[in-house]
C-alpha positions in Angstrom: 118.1 84.9 103.6 121.6 84.6 102.1 123.1 87.6 100.4 126.4 87.8 98.4 128.3 91.0 97.9 131.4 91.3 95.7 133.7 94.2 96.7 135.6 95.2 93.5 137.6 98.2 94.7 141.3 98.1 93.7 140.7 98.4 90.0 138.6 100.5 87.7 135.3 98.9 86.8 134.0 98.8 83.3 130.8 97.2 81.8 133.0 94.6 80.0 133.8 93.2 83.5 130.3 91.9 83.8 131.0 89.5 80.9 134.1 88.2 82.6 134.8 86.4 85.9 134.0 89.6 87.8 130.4 89.5 86.7 129.9 85.8 86.0 131.0 84.4 89.4 128.5 86.5 91.4 125.8 85.9 88.8 126.1 82.1 88.9 126.8 81.8 92.6 123.6 83.7 93.2 121.7 81.4 90.9 122.9 78.4 92.8 123.1 79.5 96.4 121.9 83.0 97.2 118.6 85.0 97.4 120.4 88.1 96.2 123.8 89.4 95.1 125.4 92.8 94.6 128.6 94.2 93.1 130.1 97.2 94.9 132.6 99.2 92.8 134.4 102.5 92.8 132.7 105.0 90.5 134.3 107.6 88.3 131.1 109.7 88.4 127.8 109.8 90.3 125.4 107.4 88.7 122.3 105.4 89.6 122.5 101.7 90.5 121.7 99.3 87.7 120.9 95.7 87.3 123.0 93.0 85.6 120.7 90.0 85.1 119.2 90.5 88.5 122.5 91.6 90.3 122.6 95.1 91.6 125.7 97.0 90.5 126.4 100.0 92.8 129.1 102.6 93.6 130.6 102.2 97.1 132.0 105.8 96.6 133.3 108.0 93.9 137.0 108.3 93.1 137.7 109.5 89.5 141.5 109.3 90.0 141.3 105.5 89.9 140.3 105.7 86.2 143.3 107.7 85.2 146.1 105.7 83.5 148.8 107.0 85.9 146.8 106.4 89.1 148.8 104.7 91.9 146.9 103.1 94.8 147.8 105.0 98.0 147.6 103.8 101.5 145.0 106.4 102.3 142.8 105.1 99.4 143.1 101.5 100.7 142.1 102.5 104.3 139.2 104.5 102.9 138.0 101.4 101.0 138.2 99.4 104.3 136.4 102.0 106.3 133.6 102.5 103.6 133.2 98.7 103.3 132.9 98.2 107.0 130.3 101.0 107.2 128.4 99.3 104.4 128.3 96.0 106.3 127.2 97.9 109.5 124.2 99.5 107.5 123.4 96.3 105.5 123.1 93.6 108.1 121.5 91.2 105.6 125.0 90.4 104.0 126.0 86.9 104.7 128.9 86.2 102.3 131.5 88.5 100.8 133.7 87.9 97.7 136.9 89.8 96.8 139.5 89.7 94.1 143.3 89.5 94.8 145.2 89.0 98.0 146.2 92.5 99.0 146.0 94.9 101.9 142.2 95.5 101.5 141.2 91.8 101.3 143.4 90.8 104.3 142.6 93.8 106.6 138.9 93.8 105.7 138.5 90.1 106.3 140.4 90.2 109.6 138.2 93.0 110.8 135.1 91.2 109.6 136.0 88.2 111.6 136.4 90.3 114.7 133.2 92.4 114.4 131.0 90.1 112.2 132.2 86.6 112.7 129.2 85.0 111.0 130.0 86.6 107.6 131.9 84.2 105.3 134.7 85.6 103.1 136.0 84.4 99.8 139.1 85.7 97.9 139.5 84.8 94.2 143.3 85.1 94.0 143.4 85.9 90.2 147.2 85.6 90.2 149.9 84.0 88.1 152.4 81.4 89.3 155.2 84.0 89.0 153.3 86.4 91.2 152.8 83.9 94.0 156.4 84.6 95.1 155.2 87.8 96.7 153.1 85.9 99.2 154.6 84.9 102.6 155.9 81.3 102.9 157.5 81.1 106.4 156.1 78.1 108.3 156.7 79.2 111.9 155.8 82.9 112.5 158.4 84.1 114.9 157.5 87.8 115.3 154.3 89.6 116.2 154.0 91.0 112.7 154.3 87.6 111.1 151.8 86.1 113.6 149.2 88.8 112.8 149.7 88.3 109.1 149.0 84.6 109.5 145.9 85.5 111.4 144.7 87.7 108.6 145.1 84.8 106.1 143.3 82.5 108.5 140.4 85.0 108.6 139.6 84.2 105.0 137.2 81.2 104.7 137.9 80.3 101.0 140.7 80.9 98.5 140.5 79.9 94.9 143.1 80.1 92.2 142.6 79.8 88.5 145.6 78.0 86.9 147.2 74.7 87.9 150.7 76.2 87.8 149.7 78.8 90.4 147.9 76.3 92.5 151.0 74.1 92.6 153.0 77.1 93.7 150.7 77.8 96.7 149.4 74.3 97.7 152.1 73.7 100.3 152.1 77.3 101.6 150.9 77.2 105.3 149.3 80.6 104.9 146.6 79.0 102.8 146.2 76.0 105.1 145.5 73.7 102.2 141.9 72.9 103.0 140.9 76.4 102.1 142.7 76.7 98.8 141.0 75.3 95.7 141.8 75.1 92.0 138.8 76.8 90.3 139.2 78.0 86.7 137.4 80.8 85.1 134.4 79.8 82.9 132.3 80.8 80.0 128.6 81.6 79.9 126.2 79.1 78.4 125.8 81.0 75.1 129.3 79.8 74.1 127.9 76.3 73.6 125.9 77.5 70.6 128.9 78.7 68.5 129.5 76.9 65.2 132.8 75.6 63.8 131.4 75.9 60.3 132.0 79.7 60.1 135.8 79.5 60.3 137.7 81.7 57.8 141.4 82.1 57.0 141.8 84.5 60.0 144.4 84.6 62.8 143.5 86.8 65.8 145.0 88.0 69.1 143.0 89.8 71.7 144.3 92.0 74.5 145.8 95.4 75.5 148.1 95.7 72.5 151.6 97.0 73.2 151.8 96.3 76.9 154.8 94.6 78.3 152.6 91.7 79.5 151.1 90.9 76.1 154.4 91.2 74.2 152.7 92.3 70.9 156.1 93.0 69.4 156.9 89.3 69.4 153.6 88.6 67.7 154.3 91.1 64.9 157.9 90.0 64.5 156.7 86.4 64.0 154.2 87.2 61.2 156.8 89.1 59.2 158.5 85.8 58.6 155.3 84.2 57.1 154.3 83.5 53.6 150.9 84.8 54.5 149.1 84.1 51.2 145.4 85.1 51.5 145.2 84.9 55.3 144.1 87.8 57.4 145.6 88.7 60.8 143.5 90.7 63.3 144.8 92.3 66.4 141.9 93.2 68.6 142.2 95.5 71.6 143.1 99.0 72.7 146.5 100.3 71.7 148.7 101.0 74.7 149.6 104.6 75.5 150.4 104.5 79.3 153.6 102.4 79.1 154.7 103.9 75.8 153.1 105.1 72.6 152.6 101.8 70.8 151.0 103.5 67.8 154.5 104.7 66.8 155.7 101.1 66.8 152.7 100.1 64.5 153.5 103.0 62.1 157.2 101.8 61.9 156.1 98.2 61.5 154.0 99.1 58.4 156.7 101.4 57.0 159.1 98.5 57.1 156.6 95.9 55.9 154.2 97.7 53.5 153.2 94.4 51.9 151.4 93.5 55.1 149.0 96.4 55.2 146.3 94.5 53.4 146.6 91.4 55.6 147.2 92.8 59.1 144.3 94.7 60.7 144.3 96.6 64.0 140.6 96.4 64.9 140.7 98.5 68.1 138.8 97.5 71.3 135.6 95.6 70.8 133.4 96.2 73.8 130.2 94.6 72.5 130.4 90.9 73.7 128.3 89.6 70.7 130.6 91.3 68.2 133.7 90.0 69.9 132.2 86.5 70.0 131.6 86.6 66.3 135.3 87.5 65.8 136.3 84.4 67.8 133.8 82.3 65.9 135.1 83.2 62.5 138.8 83.0 63.4 140.7 79.7 62.8 143.8 80.5 64.9 144.4 82.4 68.2 147.9 83.4 69.1 149.0 84.6 72.5 152.6 85.8 73.1 152.1 86.9 76.7 155.0 87.1 79.0 152.8 86.2 82.0 149.1 85.8 82.8 147.0 85.0 85.8 144.6 83.0 83.6 143.7 84.7 80.3 140.0 85.0 79.6 140.7 85.8 76.0 142.5 82.4 75.6 139.6 80.6 77.1 137.1 82.4 74.9 139.1 81.6 71.8 139.4 77.9 72.8 135.6 77.9 73.5 135.0 79.1 70.0 137.1 76.3 68.6 140.2 78.4 67.6 143.4 76.5 67.2 145.6 77.8 70.1 149.2 78.8 69.7 150.5 80.3 72.9 153.2 80.8 75.4 152.9 78.4 78.3 151.8 81.0 80.9 148.6 81.4 83.0 146.1 78.7 82.2 147.3 77.9 78.7 148.4 74.4 79.8 145.0 73.8 81.4 142.9 75.2 78.5 144.7 73.0 76.0 144.2 69.9 78.0 147.7 69.6 79.4 149.1 70.9 76.2 147.6 68.2 74.0 145.4 70.5 72.1 146.8 73.4 70.0 150.5 74.3 70.4 152.4 75.6 73.4 155.8 77.0 72.7 158.8 75.5 74.4 160.9 77.6 76.8 158.0 80.1 77.1 157.1 79.8 80.8 157.1 83.1 82.7 160.4 82.2 84.5 162.1 80.9 81.3 161.4 82.7 78.1 163.5 82.4 75.0 161.8 85.0 72.8 163.8 84.2 69.7 162.9 80.6 69.9 159.3 81.4 70.7 159.1 83.6 67.6 160.6 80.8 65.4 158.1 78.2 66.8 155.1 80.5 66.2 156.2 81.2 62.6 156.8 77.6 61.8 153.5 76.4 63.4 151.4 79.0 61.6 153.1 78.4 58.3 152.3 74.7 58.5 148.6 75.6 59.0 148.7 78.1 56.1 150.3 75.5 53.9 147.6 73.0 54.8 149.8 70.6 56.7 147.7 70.5 59.9 144.1 69.3 60.0 142.6 72.2 61.9 139.0 71.0 62.0 139.7 67.9 64.0 141.7 69.7 66.7 139.2 72.6 66.8 136.3 70.2 67.5 138.2 68.5 70.3 139.2 71.9 71.7 135.6 73.2 71.7 134.3 70.0 73.3 137.0 70.1 76.0 136.0 73.7 77.0 132.3 72.8 77.0 133.0 69.9 79.4 135.4 71.6 81.8 135.1 75.4 81.6 131.4 76.3 81.7 130.7 78.6 84.6 127.3 77.0 85.6 129.2 73.8 86.2 132.2 75.4 87.9 130.2 77.0 90.7 128.9 73.5 91.6 132.3 72.6 93.0 132.0 71.3 96.6 134.2 74.1 97.9 131.4 76.6 97.2 128.7 74.4 98.7 130.8 74.1 101.9 131.5 77.9 101.9 127.8 78.7 101.7 126.6 76.1 104.1 129.3 76.2 106.8 
């Protein structure tokens, strides 16, 4: 009897996670390889376990502070996660495989202790990181101190690493801490219901989706670009929560409309859309998706937009290059990689590309069909979990 458990402990857990890689990978790995699967999370309040398509979702323990915007992960909290997780394994001896997100103190220490006390349990870490962030990982080839030697042993205790974007995979492939055979390029994927979306429902709508106003998403650049457009009868929708933790982005929005009152009828801030069916309809009706991110590990929103046949205009970060078939579908801005961003040039390129579409100089339908077909062929989760690395991990 094989049982998979995902420990999702270093971040707040929300129901929307179940529609992303956090929920889809355990779900489809279970369908292909396991008798049962479970997601263990940190709760903000006491609540009953519940099922997500047959997967049990449970609280490992309650820690409301994790859900506060200013929460910082303490060393005590991480050790508590490790202790609680080990105790869970001690009291649930049917667990055979463990999945975790991110390379951090929890995943390294927990895996190392598991190998010592429960050597038969197989561990898997989904790195979920960008090429830029890989610089934080150790790269020395010949550990010369006890500390370095132990850290290498911790990495060796993890049976499988996967990373989502080709740029990040390239950055880590030759790193001896990942001893190549255990590191695999595995993208995020979409559920099967994305195959049924129609390209006939497209409207004159441009969208972006994300946490609006964060440094990462660079929403200011997006807004600056659209001020230079002859927008005609097109609608622009910005979907997502408005940032308040880094700074009050609502003030920026108010100033934006005060300076550009003619855009009030064309530019819509829709707020967060948590219902997956409603969000899917937004993608289905949109013709263009724009991403101005400064960095991404992957970008699920970009994948969803491409799967819905949106024409992609994006900075070349995360998996944008992969999702657009090596940059041949849609438009990737020059000088927009995370290490080398010329924001003025990016803004000019976005404005020029969008204006060509508005003016009818680009045949969107042909590219949208190719984009949708490409995603259906290469980024469907039920196909992704059939990769040999998962079969080897389960059966080894």
